DSSP file (Angstrom, degrees, kcal/mol; ACC not computed):
  #  RESIDUE AA STRUCTURE BP1 BP2  ACC     N-H-->O    O-->H-N    N-H-->O    O-->H-N    TCO  KAPPA ALPHA  PHI   PSI    X-CA   Y-CA   Z-CA
    1    1 A X              0   0    0      0, 0.0     0, 0.0     0, 0.0     0, 0.0   0.000 360.0 360.0 360.0 -30.5   17.4  -15.6   -6.0
    2    2 A X        +     0   0    0      2,-0.1     2,-0.2     0, 0.0     0, 0.0   0.601 360.0  95.9 -82.0 -11.1   15.1  -13.3   -4.2
    3    3 A X        -     0   0    0      1,-0.0     2,-0.6     0, 0.0     0, 0.0  -0.537  67.8-138.8 -83.9 146.3   17.3  -10.3   -4.4
    4    4 A X        -     0   0    0     -2,-0.2     2,-0.1     4,-0.0    -2,-0.1  -0.913  17.2-154.0-105.3 117.8   16.9   -7.7   -7.1
    5    5 A X    >>  -     0   0    0     -2,-0.6     4,-1.8     1,-0.1     3,-0.6  -0.362  34.6 -99.9 -80.8 167.5   20.2   -6.4   -8.5
    6    6 A X  H 3> S+     0   0    0      1,-0.2     4,-2.2     2,-0.2     5,-0.1   0.831 124.4  58.6 -57.6 -31.1   20.6   -3.0  -10.1
    7    7 A X  H 3> S+     0   0    0      2,-0.2     4,-2.1     1,-0.2    -1,-0.2   0.878 103.4  51.3 -66.5 -36.7   20.3   -4.7  -13.5
    8    8 A X  H <> S+     0   0    0     -3,-0.6     4,-2.4     2,-0.2    -2,-0.2   0.930 110.6  48.0 -64.1 -44.6   16.9   -6.1  -12.6
    9    9 A X  H  X S+     0   0    0     -4,-1.8     4,-2.5     1,-0.2    -2,-0.2   0.874 110.0  53.0 -64.5 -36.6   15.6   -2.7  -11.5
   10   10 A X  H  X S+     0   0    0     -4,-2.2     4,-2.2     2,-0.2    -1,-0.2   0.901 109.6  48.4 -64.0 -40.7   17.0   -1.2  -14.7
   11   11 A X  H  X S+     0   0    0     -4,-2.1     4,-2.4     2,-0.2    -2,-0.2   0.908 110.9  50.2 -65.5 -42.3   15.1   -3.8  -16.7
   12   12 A X  H  X S+     0   0    0     -4,-2.4     4,-2.4     1,-0.2    -2,-0.2   0.917 111.6  48.7 -61.9 -43.4   11.9   -3.1  -14.8
   13   13 A X  H  X S+     0   0    0     -4,-2.5     4,-2.3     1,-0.2    -2,-0.2   0.896 111.0  50.4 -64.2 -40.3   12.2    0.6  -15.4
   14   14 A X  H  X S+     0   0    0     -4,-2.2     4,-2.1     2,-0.2    -2,-0.2   0.907 111.3  47.7 -65.5 -41.3   12.8    0.1  -19.1
   15   15 A X  H  X S+     0   0    0     -4,-2.4     4,-2.6     2,-0.2    -2,-0.2   0.915 112.1  49.7 -66.1 -42.4    9.8   -2.1  -19.5
   16   16 A X  H  X>S+     0   0    0     -4,-2.4     4,-2.7     1,-0.2     5,-0.5   0.902 110.3  51.1 -62.5 -40.2    7.6    0.4  -17.5
   17   17 A X  H  X5S+     0   0    0     -4,-2.3     4,-1.7     1,-0.2    -1,-0.2   0.901 112.4  46.2 -63.5 -40.8    8.9    3.2  -19.8
   18   18 A X  H  <5S+     0   0    0     -4,-2.1    -2,-0.2     2,-0.2    -1,-0.2   0.885 116.6  44.5 -68.4 -38.7    8.0    1.2  -22.9
   19   19 A X  H  <5S+     0   0    0     -4,-2.6    -2,-0.2    -5,-0.2    -3,-0.2   0.923 129.3  20.7 -72.9 -44.6    4.6    0.2  -21.6
   20   20 A X  H  X5S-     0   0    0     -4,-2.7     4,-0.5    -5,-0.2    -3,-0.2   0.694  99.4-132.1-103.8 -21.8    3.4    3.6  -20.2
   21   21 A X  H  X< -     0   0    0     -4,-1.7     4,-1.5    -5,-0.5     3,-0.2   0.060  32.0 -77.3  85.1 160.1    5.6    6.1  -22.0
   22   22 A X  H  > S+     0   0    0      1,-0.2     4,-0.6     2,-0.2    -1,-0.2   0.731 127.0  52.1 -70.0 -21.9    7.5    9.1  -20.5
   23   23 A X  H  > S+     0   0    0     -3,-0.1     4,-0.6     1,-0.1    -1,-0.2   0.826 110.7  45.9 -82.6 -31.1    4.4   11.3  -20.1
   24   24 A X  H  X S+     0   0    0     -4,-0.5     4,-2.2    -3,-0.2     5,-0.2   0.786  96.4  72.6 -84.4 -28.0    2.3    8.8  -18.2
   25   25 A X  H  X S+     0   0    0     -4,-1.5     4,-2.5     1,-0.2     5,-0.2   0.901  95.8  49.3 -59.2 -45.8    5.0    7.6  -15.7
   26   26 A X  H  X S+     0   0    0     -4,-0.6     4,-2.3     1,-0.2    -1,-0.2   0.888 111.6  50.8 -61.4 -35.3    5.0   10.7  -13.5
   27   27 A X  H  X S+     0   0    0     -4,-0.6     4,-2.3     2,-0.2    -1,-0.2   0.907 110.7  48.4 -66.5 -40.8    1.2   10.7  -13.4
   28   28 A X  H  X S+     0   0    0     -4,-2.2     4,-2.3     2,-0.2    -2,-0.2   0.910 112.1  49.1 -65.5 -41.8    1.3    7.0  -12.3
   29   29 A X  H  X S+     0   0    0     -4,-2.5     4,-2.4     2,-0.2    -2,-0.2   0.901 111.2  49.5 -63.4 -41.4    3.9    7.8   -9.6
   30   30 A X  H  X S+     0   0    0     -4,-2.3     4,-2.4    -5,-0.2    -2,-0.2   0.919 111.6  48.7 -64.2 -43.8    2.0   10.7   -8.3
   31   31 A X  H  X S+     0   0    0     -4,-2.3     4,-2.1     2,-0.2    -2,-0.2   0.895 111.7  49.4 -63.6 -40.6   -1.2    8.7   -8.1
   32   32 A X  H  X S+     0   0    0     -4,-2.3     4,-2.3     2,-0.2    -2,-0.2   0.919 111.2  49.4 -64.6 -43.7    0.6    5.8   -6.3
   33   33 A X  H  X S+     0   0    0     -4,-2.4     4,-2.5     1,-0.2    -2,-0.2   0.899 110.8  49.8 -63.3 -41.2    2.1    8.3   -3.8
   34   34 A X  H  X S+     0   0    0     -4,-2.4     4,-2.5     2,-0.2    -1,-0.2   0.890 110.4  50.9 -65.1 -38.7   -1.2    9.9   -3.1
   35   35 A X  H  X S+     0   0    0     -4,-2.1     4,-2.2     2,-0.2    -2,-0.2   0.913 111.7  46.5 -64.9 -42.7   -2.8    6.5   -2.5
   36   36 A X  H  X S+     0   0    0     -4,-2.3     4,-2.5     2,-0.2    -2,-0.2   0.915 112.9  50.0 -65.0 -42.8   -0.1    5.4   -0.1
   37   37 A X  H  X S+     0   0    0     -4,-2.5     4,-2.4     1,-0.2    -2,-0.2   0.912 111.1  49.1 -62.3 -42.8   -0.4    8.8    1.7
   38   38 A X  H  X S+     0   0    0     -4,-2.5     4,-2.3     2,-0.2    -1,-0.2   0.902 110.6  50.7 -64.1 -41.1   -4.1    8.4    2.0
   39   39 A X  H  X S+     0   0    0     -4,-2.2     4,-2.1     2,-0.2    -2,-0.2   0.928 110.8  48.4 -62.4 -45.3   -3.8    4.9    3.3
   40   40 A X  H  X S+     0   0    0     -4,-2.5     4,-1.8     1,-0.2    -2,-0.2   0.907 111.4  50.1 -62.6 -42.1   -1.3    6.0    6.0
   41   41 A X  H  X S+     0   0    0     -4,-2.4     4,-1.8     1,-0.2    -1,-0.2   0.898 110.2  50.9 -63.1 -40.1   -3.5    8.9    7.0
   42   42 A X  H  X S+     0   0    0     -4,-2.3     4,-1.6     1,-0.2    -1,-0.2   0.866 108.4  51.4 -65.2 -36.7   -6.5    6.5    7.3
   43   43 A X  H  < S+     0   0    0     -4,-2.1    -1,-0.2     1,-0.2    -2,-0.2   0.848 108.8  51.5 -69.4 -32.8   -4.5    4.1    9.5
   44   44 A X  H  < S+     0   0    0     -4,-1.8     3,-0.4     1,-0.2    -2,-0.2   0.868 109.8  49.4 -70.5 -35.8   -3.5    7.0   11.8
   45   45 A X  H  < S+     0   0    0     -4,-1.8     2,-0.5     1,-0.3    -2,-0.2   0.829 118.7  38.2 -72.1 -32.3   -7.1    8.1   12.2
   46   46 A X  S  < S-     0   0    0     -4,-1.6    -1,-0.3    -5,-0.1     3,-0.1  -0.753  80.3-166.1-122.9  82.5   -8.4    4.6   13.0
   47   47 A X        -     0   0    0     -2,-0.5    -3,-0.1    -3,-0.4     3,-0.1  -0.324  36.0 -91.2 -66.5 152.6   -5.8    2.7   15.2
   48   48 A X        -     0   0    0      1,-0.1    -1,-0.1    -5,-0.1     2,-0.1  -0.315  46.9-103.7 -64.1 146.6   -6.3   -1.0   15.5
   49   49 A X        -     0   0    0      1,-0.1    -1,-0.1    -3,-0.1     2,-0.0  -0.395  35.8-113.6 -70.8 146.5   -8.4   -2.2   18.4
   50   50 A X     >  -     0   0    0      1,-0.1     4,-2.1    -2,-0.1     5,-0.2  -0.284  29.5-105.0 -73.8 167.5   -6.6   -3.6   21.4
   51   51 A X  H  > S+     0   0    0      1,-0.2     4,-2.0     2,-0.2     5,-0.2   0.871 120.6  52.9 -62.5 -37.8   -7.0   -7.3   22.3
   52   52 A X  H  > S+     0   0    0      1,-0.2     4,-2.2     2,-0.2    -1,-0.2   0.908 108.7  49.2 -66.4 -41.1   -9.3   -6.4   25.2
   53   53 A X  H  > S+     0   0    0      1,-0.2     4,-2.0     2,-0.2    -2,-0.2   0.914 111.5  48.5 -64.7 -42.2  -11.6   -4.3   23.1
   54   54 A X  H  X S+     0   0    0     -4,-2.1     4,-2.1     1,-0.2    -1,-0.2   0.861 110.8  51.4 -69.1 -33.6  -11.9   -7.0   20.4
   55   55 A X  H  X S+     0   0    0     -4,-2.0     4,-2.3     2,-0.2    -1,-0.2   0.918 110.3  48.3 -67.5 -42.3  -12.7   -9.6   23.1
   56   56 A X  H  X S+     0   0    0     -4,-2.2     4,-2.0     1,-0.2    -2,-0.2   0.867 111.6  50.7 -66.6 -34.6  -15.4   -7.5   24.6
   57   57 A X  H  X S+     0   0    0     -4,-2.0     4,-2.1     2,-0.2    -1,-0.2   0.906 109.7  50.0 -67.2 -41.4  -16.9   -6.9   21.2
   58   58 A X  H  X S+     0   0    0     -4,-2.1     4,-2.1     1,-0.2    -2,-0.2   0.904 110.3  50.7 -63.7 -41.1  -16.9  -10.6   20.4
   59   59 A X  H  X S+     0   0    0     -4,-2.3     4,-2.4     1,-0.2     5,-0.2   0.897 109.7  50.2 -64.3 -40.4  -18.6  -11.4   23.8
   60   60 A X  H  X S+     0   0    0     -4,-2.0     4,-2.6     1,-0.2    -1,-0.2   0.889 110.5  50.0 -64.2 -39.9  -21.3   -8.8   23.1
   61   61 A X  H  < S+     0   0    0     -4,-2.1    -1,-0.2     2,-0.2    -2,-0.2   0.878 112.0  47.3 -67.4 -37.5  -21.9  -10.2   19.6
   62   62 A X  H  < S+     0   0    0     -4,-2.1    -2,-0.2     1,-0.2    -1,-0.2   0.918 119.1  39.3 -70.2 -43.2  -22.2  -13.8   21.0
   63   63 A X  H  <        0   0    0     -4,-2.4    -2,-0.2     1,-0.2    -1,-0.2   0.852 360.0 360.0 -72.7 -35.3  -24.6  -12.7   23.8
   64   64 A X     <        0   0    0     -4,-2.6    -1,-0.2    -5,-0.2    -2,-0.2   0.447 360.0 360.0 -80.0 360.0  -26.6  -10.3   21.7
């Protein structure tokens, strides 16, 4: 039930085409791609803190 067959994707594409029109779809795709690219770049610039760093930060906040 959770899988999308090619017919489902075709239906989704047809509905999107009807809703947004052929001129707007490339603009929406471009905007989505730029947003994803920006998000990935932001994640690379700010790597997640390690467990040790987050524990020391929590201890400083509790004491401070």
